N, C-alpha and C positions, 0 to 999 in steps of 0.2 A: 696878575696873568699876565702871558705874554702873549703880543699879538701875532698873529699868522705871517708866516712869512710869504714876501711876494715870489711868484714862481719865475725860475729865470731858464728858457729853454735852452738845452745844449746840445751843441753839432756833435753831431755821432757817426762814427763810422761802422759798418757792418762790414766784416771780414769772413767767408765761408772756404773755410779747407776741408778740398776735397778735390780729388782725380777722377771724380767719374762725374760731378754734378756741373751744370752749364746754366745758363740765366734761364733757359726755360725750362728747369726742372729745380732749380734751387728752392724747394717750399720752406726751408727753416728759414733761410737769408727774407724771404717774402714776408714770414711771420714776423721777421724781427723787424722789419721796416716798418710794417704796418704798425706794430704793438709802439715804437717811438716815436711817429708820427702822431697817430693816433692820441699819447702823451701830451703831445703838445712842441715835440722836439724836432730836431730837424736832421735831416739826411745829409752829410756832409758828403761822402763817399761809401761806395758799394763795389765791395771785386770779390771775384773767387780765384783761388791760387791754390796750384798742387800741392800736396802733402811734401813741403820740400822748405825746411826750418831757414836755407839761405833768401829763397823766393819770399816766405813769412815777413822774415826781418826786413828785407830790401825795401817792401810793400808799405807796413809800420814805420819803419824811417823817414819815408818820403809823406806820409801821413804826419808823422810828428813834423817835420820841417817845415811842411805847409801852413799846419798852425797859427 
């Protein structure tokens, strides 16, 4: 029988893509942050960017470089 693996919390980012949301009304982002922290993971970064592939790419690239 295999022993249970030790839980290893992850450091995660939450990205909301929207032209209309802001920090005050980003309920899906709030839910994701609550779910990941409730599961024992850490929030590394959170952002809201407009629906623009270049803005998304720049932010995700920065997150990767910071890792």
